[in-house]
C-alpha positions, 0 to 999 in steps of 0.5 A: 445205176445201182443203189450204191452208185447213185448215192455217191452223188447225194450232197455233192456239188456239180461244177461248183453250182448244183448241189444234189439233194435227193433222187426223184426218178430214173429211166433206162438211160439216166437217174434224175435228182432234185438239186439246188442251183446255188447261184440262182438259189432255185431248185432244179432237176439234174439228169445224170447218165447212168455209170454203166452207160457213160462213154457209150457213143450212142447213149451220149448222142441221144443224151445230148440230142435232148439238150440240142433239141430243147435248146431251140424251144421255149414253150410253157408246155415243154420242159425247159433245159437250163444247162448241160455238162460233160466231164471225164466221168460224168454227163448231166442235164439241168432241167426245170423241176416239176411238181406233178405226176406223169400222165401214165401215173394219172391214167393208172389212178383214173381210167378211163379218163373223162373225155373233157379232161382228155380234150384239155390235155390233148389241146395242150400237147398239140400246142407244144408239138406245134411249137416244136414242129415249127422249129423243125424238131420231131419228138418221136417218142410221144407217150403218156410216160413222157407227159408231165401233169402238173397240179393245176391241170397243165401239161409239160412234154418231156424227154426229147431224148430221141428227138431229131431235127426234121432236116437231119432225119432219114430212113432208118433201114428197118430200125424203128425208134420210139415206143412200140405201141405208140410209134407210127406205122411208117416208122415201124417200117423204118421210113423217115419220120416227120410231124405226122408220126408225133400226131399218130403217137398223140392219137394213140395216147388220146385213144388209150386215155379214153378207152383204158386200152392200147389200140394194138396189143402186139408184142413185136413190130410185126404183130403190131403192123399186122394188126394195123394192116387188118384195119379193124380197130375198135372205135372209141365209142364202143367203150364209152358211148358218152364220148362225142362222135366228133371227138371220136372222129378226131382221135381216129383220124389222128391215128390213121394207119395211112399218114396221108389220111392223118392230120398233116401237122400238129397245127391241123390237129390243134385246130380241130381240137380247138374248133370242137372245144368251141362247140362244147363251150357254146353248147354249155353256155346255151344250156347254162343260160337257158338259150339252148335249142328247142327241138320239135320234130325236124324244126329247131327253134333257138330261144333268144331274148328280145332287145330294144335298140334305137332307130338310128342304130337299127338303120346303121345296122341295116346299111352295114348288113346290106354292104356285107350282103353285097360283098358276100354275094360278090365273093360267092359269085367269084368262087363259082366262076373260079370253080367252073374254070377249074372244072373246064380246065381239067376236062376240056380247056387244058387240051386246047391250050396244051399239046400233052398227050391224053390217054384212056386209062386201062382196066386193071381190075382182075389183073395180077399186080405182079404182072402190072408192076413188071410191065415197063409200058405201064410203069413208065406212064402211071405211078401206082400206089397199092392198098392191100385188102383182105379178100378171101374169094380172089387169089393173092395179088389180084387187083380188086378196084382202081382209082381213077376208074377204067376208061377215064381220059387222063393227061400224061405227065413226065412224073406219071399219072397217079393210079391207086390200086386195091389188091387182094391179100388172098386166102389166108387161114388163121386160128380163132382165138379162145375168147369164151369167158372174156369181156365181149369188148376185149374179145372183140379187140382180140379177134379183130387184131387177129384179122376177123370181123366180129358180130355180137348177139346177146342171150340171157344166162343164169350161169354166165355174168353179164357182158361175158362171152358164152360161145363163139362160132366158129369155135376156138382153135378152128382155122378159117380165112382171115377177114371171115366173121366170128359170131359171139354170143354174149351174156346179157345176165339173168333174165329177171321175172317177177312173181307175187309172194304167196301168203304162207302164214297158217300153213304147215311147214311142208305145205309152205315150202311146196308153195314157195317152190311152185311160185319159183321162189327159194326156201331159205330155211326155218326158225323155230320158236315156242308159241301157242300155235300147233307145232309145225305151223308157219307163224310168219314169213321174211317177205310180206305176202302179196308183194311183187318180188323177183323170181328165186327170191330167198324166203325164210319161215318162222315156224311154231315149235308148240309148247306154250300151253294153249291159246290165251284170250 
């Protein structure tokens, strides 16, 4: 919508109700205006489809999908939609008007975002997603641009433009909906989206808030998929060691490439975030109240205040403890019995009470997966899943490992026994990128995304700034096998040594300069003044004599030019 076309709405009243006041934002599909709902006397946001897109069936479907989806939702963390309208020349939504900025705008102002703030925002987003998922709505475009941050620190999930009902979703035959850097790997491959895709997108957003970087930097779906496939994502704490390890684990699990290894729902993610938050709050309370753990070697002693209680209260507490102890013990015993039964059933009793056939699992390691997958006698018995592993020493397609292991006795089922195979990608040559002069963290990301393992060693340098890459081995441009190690030499900065400042007063200028150079100090020039001392004699020095100073410290001299007519007594 051009400047001229959108100004035509300013001051107009849509459907005799919504008076357009000013433009407040825009996207690829629509322009957003601040407006006044004249019936309820409240300000709202009106989202109007761009003129040039009006009438496009796909745009219209996406536009009203947002209204259709959000109409089912009522949650403080989701932008509310009040009304929707379509006429012969206009389509618009009426939404809750928010005063705030997007999470993307906040990240641009403050990056990386402190981990406690990331935790605060993420819990709210996960809670909003849980509300949507429980009602069958998958957002499919979670990213910082679609999260509103209000002045009070609360968030609102917005832009359900490509959201869909879970039961309506199908595989997209290669078409991936969403934003390239945040979309889940399975959706990039055109697979059916589910709640785990939103969990992945939130995980990527959390990673970017904490590190200031997107986890994968490719510009096409294939590049992103290749980087995800390499399995060498740099962990959060490589950028900020102050991020707690447990929080890092939550983030990395949320954005696991394999959806089966992710949190299986937004509720699971929210539970993990809340559990971690409780630990943080309790630790802070202990520290604040002086009740923290005192550590002495392996022993941890909790310091707690002494409290005197009446005898009757003590007796009642002991009785209650005995009842609880008995109940707990009974439950534990029952749990052990159940576990033993499950074990015996799987490995012995099931054979006694069932007539199903048991077979010994063959050894697939070393075989060609192509041969295995075309053997009907195997595919009719076993349900294979494959994980590709970079291995430069074996031909492509060779099975490197299997789970369960060979020789295990398994019961055949109609569905086929599940067997997971690790298969070699083979010998693939890749060119080493040029990372010399780059920050070692960014260099590590670039090399890992290219499929290499990275090892870093430090070296002092007088010419290369701290944390920048001095050299790589192999060098940039060399072709080596994917999965090989690239060794980076990284500058740890100038090695600082200290020397004692010599006393230069009374020496000739030339002698003083020579003495500075012998002490590995820098001569910074001389200032000449008239004095009673002989011309060329050092009268004073800019750094006091006998002080401990860094090597190469700059020292200036004050030198007599004579001419004062002799010494005065």
